[in-house]
C-alpha positions as CSV (number, residue, x, y, z in Angstrom):
1,M,91.9,101.4,112.2
2,E,95.2,102.9,110.2
3,S,93.3,104.9,107.6
4,N,93.6,108.8,107.8
5,D,90.1,108.3,107.2
6,R,88.5,107.2,110.3
7,P,87.3,110.2,112.4
8,R,89.2,112.4,114.6
9,G,90.6,110.4,117.8
10,I,93.2,112.5,119.9
11,L,94.8,113.0,116.9
12,S,93.6,114.7,113.8
13,P,94.3,113.4,110.2
14,A,97.0,116.0,109.8
15,D,98.6,114.4,112.9
16,R,98.6,110.8,112.3
17,A,99.9,111.8,108.7
18,Y,102.8,113.5,110.4
19,L,103.4,110.8,112.9
20,R,103.2,108.4,110.3
21,G,106.1,110.3,108.0
22,G,103.7,111.6,105.1
23,T,103.9,115.2,106.4
24,T,107.0,117.9,105.1
25,F,107.0,121.3,106.6
26,E,108.0,124.5,105.3
27,S,109.9,125.4,108.6
28,D,111.2,124.2,111.1
29,Q,109.0,126.2,113.2
30,S,105.8,124.5,112.0
31,E,107.2,121.0,112.6
32,R,107.8,122.0,116.3
33,N,104.4,123.9,116.3
34,A,102.7,120.4,115.2
35,R,104.6,118.4,117.7
36,A,103.6,120.8,120.7
37,R,99.9,120.3,119.1
38,I,100.2,116.4,119.5
39,R,101.7,116.7,122.9
40,E,98.9,119.0,124.2
41,R,96.3,116.5,122.9
42,V,98.2,113.5,124.4
43,L,97.8,115.2,127.6
44,A,94.1,116.1,126.8
45,G,93.4,112.8,126.4
46,L,94.4,111.3,129.6
47,Y,92.7,113.8,131.5
48,D,89.7,113.0,129.2
49,A,90.5,109.2,130.0
50,D,89.5,110.5,134.0
51,L,86.1,111.6,132.5
52,L,85.6,108.6,130.6
53,A,86.3,106.2,133.6
54,D,83.5,108.1,135.5
55,A,80.9,109.6,133.4
56,L,80.5,107.5,130.1
57,S,77.9,105.1,130.5
58,E,78.5,101.3,131.1
59,R,76.1,100.6,127.9
60,D,78.1,102.9,125.6
61,R,81.7,101.6,127.1
62,E,80.4,98.3,126.3
63,L,79.2,99.1,123.1
64,V,82.9,100.6,122.3
65,F,85.1,97.3,124.0
66,E,82.4,94.9,122.7
67,K,81.2,95.8,119.5
68,H,84.3,97.6,118.0
69,V,87.1,96.1,119.9
70,G,86.6,93.0,121.1
71,D,86.6,91.0,117.6
72,D,88.4,93.6,115.2
73,P,92.2,92.8,115.7
74,A,92.6,96.7,114.6
75,G,90.9,97.3,117.4
76,V,92.7,95.1,119.6
77,R,96.3,96.4,118.5
78,A,95.0,99.2,119.4
79,L,94.4,98.4,123.2
80,I,97.5,96.5,123.6
81,A,98.7,99.6,121.6
82,A,96.7,102.1,124.6
83,L,98.6,100.2,127.4
84,A,102.4,100.0,125.8
85,F,102.0,103.8,126.2
86,L,100.8,104.6,129.1
87,Y,103.4,101.5,130.6
88,R,106.0,103.8,129.2
89,G,104.7,106.8,130.1
90,A,104.4,105.7,133.4
91,E,108.1,105.3,133.0
92,D,108.8,108.8,131.8
93,A,106.8,110.2,135.0
94,G,109.3,108.4,137.1
95,L,106.4,106.6,138.2
96,D,105.5,102.6,139.4
97,F,103.6,100.9,136.6
98,E,102.4,98.5,138.8
99,T,101.0,101.0,141.6
100,L,99.4,102.8,139.1
101,L,98.0,99.7,137.4
102,E,96.7,98.1,140.6
103,E,95.3,101.8,141.0
104,G,93.3,101.8,137.9
105,V,92.0,98.1,138.4
106,S,91.0,98.7,142.0
107,R,88.9,101.6,140.6
108,A,87.3,99.9,138.2
109,E,86.2,97.0,140.6
110,A,85.1,99.7,143.3
111,D,82.5,100.0,141.0
112,R,81.5,96.6,141.2
113,N,81.6,97.1,144.9
114,V,84.3,94.3,144.6
115,A,87.9,94.3,146.2
116,A,91.0,93.8,143.7
117,A,94.4,93.3,144.3
118,V,97.0,93.3,141.4
119,E,100.0,91.1,141.2
120,F,102.1,92.7,138.1
121,D,105.9,91.3,137.0
122,V,107.8,92.4,134.8
123,H,111.0,90.2,133.4
124,R,113.1,91.6,130.5
125,E,115.5,89.7,128.1
126,P,117.0,91.0,124.8
127,L,115.4,90.4,122.1
128,D,117.4,87.9,120.1
129,A,116.2,85.7,117.1
130,D,118.4,83.0,118.0
131,R,117.2,82.5,121.6
132,L,113.3,83.2,120.7
133,T,113.9,80.8,117.6
134,R,115.4,78.0,120.4
135,K,112.3,78.6,122.8
136,L,109.5,78.7,119.8
137,R,111.1,74.7,119.2
138,R,111.0,74.2,123.1
139,T,107.8,75.7,123.8
140,G,105.8,76.1,121.0
141,S,105.4,79.3,122.5
142,L,105.8,83.2,121.9
143,T,104.5,86.9,123.1
144,L,103.1,89.0,120.9
145,S,106.5,91.4,121.1
146,E,108.3,87.8,120.5
147,L,106.6,87.6,117.4
148,S,106.7,91.1,116.2
149,Y,110.4,91.1,117.0
150,L,111.1,87.7,114.8
151,R,108.6,89.1,111.8
152,E,111.4,92.0,111.5
153,A,114.2,89.6,112.1
154,D,115.8,89.4,108.2
155,D,117.3,86.0,109.3
156,V,113.7,84.1,110.4
157,S,111.5,83.5,108.4
158,L,108.3,83.7,110.8
159,D,105.6,81.4,108.6
160,R,108.6,78.5,108.2
161,L,108.9,79.1,112.3
162,L,105.0,79.0,112.6
163,D,104.2,76.4,109.9
164,R,106.9,73.7,111.7
165,Y,106.3,74.8,115.5
166,A,103.2,75.7,116.1
167,T,100.8,73.9,114.1
168,D,97.2,74.6,116.3
169,V,97.6,78.1,114.9
170,E,96.1,79.4,111.7
171,T,98.6,81.3,109.4
172,D,97.1,82.7,106.6
173,E,98.3,85.6,105.8
174,A,94.6,87.2,106.0
175,D,94.8,86.4,109.4
176,D,98.1,86.6,110.8
177,D,97.8,90.0,112.3
178,W,94.0,89.3,113.9
179,V,96.4,86.1,115.6
180,Q,98.8,88.0,116.9
181,A,96.4,90.6,118.3
182,K,94.0,89.1,119.6
183,M,96.4,86.4,121.8
184,T,99.8,87.4,123.4
185,N,100.8,83.8,123.2
186,F,99.9,80.6,120.7
């Protein structure tokens, strides 16, 4: 749901318009104030997550995620973006994301009276259109970030590559975002 018409979340409609580049401020101070207000809301949202994890009923949580996220391409993209934001934020704070992830999963599973172990490993490689094209030809599989990179690459026709190498995937333009958001590999 990218519209400014949606209800206020962490960001107000004015905040969303500013972050999308649709706001011009009369002074530098006004812009600094807007940025400070956004930072304060992000921090408050993080603290709200602690309350939501403990106090939001299981039924309400299920309704949000089953009804409004699970079958909605924008909802799935938003969930992925939230994880990406938290991953980068942990890095900015000098915290180990693997430890945070393990603690978060353990906290969630403890509510079910289950102990959980988490394995998390990140392998980093520079994104390169030629390498990704070869990978797609070789394996028929790309991650969401790799697909996004190829979509933005000027010298690669993603639709042509998908038609040729990923025949099991529906590539209709209307469903393309849904496929990319719902599945990290195809």
